[in-house]
C-alpha positions in Angstrom: 8.8 -34.1 -56.4 8.4 -31.2 -58.9 6.9 -29.1 -56.2 10.0 -29.5 -54.0 12.3 -28.7 -56.8 10.4 -25.5 -57.8 10.4 -24.2 -54.3 12.8 -21.3 -53.4 15.7 -22.2 -51.2 15.0 -21.3 -47.6 11.2 -21.3 -47.9 10.1 -24.2 -45.8 6.6 -24.7 -44.5 5.9 -23.0 -41.2 5.7 -25.6 -38.4 3.4 -25.0 -35.5 4.1 -26.4 -32.1 1.4 -28.6 -30.6 1.1 -26.2 -27.7 0.0 -23.2 -29.7 -2.3 -24.9 -32.2 -5.8 -23.3 -31.7 -4.6 -21.1 -28.9 -3.6 -17.4 -28.8 -0.6 -16.5 -26.6 -0.6 -12.8 -26.7 1.1 -12.3 -23.3 4.3 -10.8 -24.8 7.0 -8.8 -23.3 5.3 -5.4 -23.2 2.2 -6.5 -21.2 4.6 -8.1 -18.7 6.5 -4.9 -18.4 3.3 -3.0 -17.9 2.2 -5.4 -15.2 5.6 -5.1 -13.5 5.3 -1.2 -13.6 1.8 -1.3 -12.2 2.9 -3.6 -9.4 5.9 -1.3 -8.6 3.6 1.8 -8.6 1.1 0.1 -6.3 3.7 -0.9 -3.8 5.3 2.5 -3.9 2.1 4.4 -3.4 1.0 2.0 -0.6 4.3 2.4 1.2 4.3 6.2 1.1 0.6 6.6 1.8 0.7 4.2 4.7 3.6 6.1 6.3 1.5 9.2 6.7 -0.9 7.4 8.9 1.7 6.3 11.4 2.1 8.0 14.8 4.6 10.8 14.9 7.1 8.9 17.1 7.2 6.0 14.6 7.7 8.2 11.6 10.5 10.1 13.3 12.2 7.0 14.4 11.8 5.4 11.0 13.4 8.5 9.3 16.3 8.8 11.6 18.3 6.6 13.9 18.7 8.4 17.2 17.6 11.5 19.1 20.6 13.6 18.1 19.9 13.0 14.4 16.3 13.9 14.9 17.2 17.1 16.7 19.8 18.0 14.1 17.3 17.4 11.2 14.6 19.4 12.8 16.9 22.3 13.5 18.5 22.1 10.0 15.4 21.6 7.9 12.8 23.2 10.2 14.5 26.4 11.3 13.9 28.6 8.2 15.0 31.9 9.7 18.1 30.4 11.4 17.4 31.9 14.8 17.8 28.7 16.8 14.1 28.5 17.6 11.3 26.5 15.9 8.0 28.4 15.7 4.7 26.6 15.2 4.7 27.4 11.5 8.3 26.1 11.0 7.3 22.9 12.8 4.2 22.5 10.7 6.3 23.0 7.5 8.8 20.4 8.7 6.0 17.9 9.2 4.4 18.7 5.8 7.5 18.6 3.7 9.8 16.2 5.5 7.3 13.7 7.0 4.6 14.2 4.3 1.7 15.0 6.5 -1.2 16.8 4.9 -2.0 20.4 6.1 -4.5 19.5 8.8 -2.4 16.7 10.3 0.8 18.8 10.3 -1.1 21.7 11.9 -2.5 19.6 14.7 0.9 17.8 15.2 2.7 21.1 15.4 0.2 22.5 17.9 0.6 19.3 20.0 4.4 19.6 19.8 4.3 23.2 21.0 1.8 22.4 23.7 4.0 19.6 25.1 7.3 21.3 24.7 7.0 25.0 25.1 8.2 25.6 28.7 8.6 29.4 28.7 5.4 30.0 26.8 6.8 32.1 23.9 5.2 30.0 21.2 8.4 28.5 19.9 10.8 25.7 20.8 14.5 26.3 21.3 17.1 23.6 21.5 16.7 22.9 25.3 12.9 22.6 24.8 13.1 20.5 21.7 15.2 17.7 23.1 12.7 16.7 25.9 9.8 17.0 23.4 11.5 14.6 21.0 12.2 12.2 23.9 8.5 12.2 24.7 7.5 11.3 21.2 10.4 8.8 20.7 9.2 6.9 23.8 5.7 6.5 22.2 3.7 9.2 24.0 
């Protein structure tokens, strides 16, 4: 009884729950946050790296809703000199920076685009050549 009387007020013996006796539970909030951040990073990287391996028509249709939008986006973001024509270099830059192709894939896709769409043989696509080319790729060619 003397021991209880000499004890300071508010100093009670620490009680352990039966669940934690003899076990270490160190999975606190910070490791959970790290695990969540790692999962988000893995999903994000997988999503964006998987998109670069899709065919061109799937990427274009995924990024925009219809042919008019694709045409407007290619002319707005691809035509750097604003002359109404897309050269091979402008198409390649569009594929690299907007669709996230690497250099070689963008180069081959731009050459394929020019080969399929260049009717007059001047090495660039104007608006009347671009629309049928986009239609070919939207239909899964």
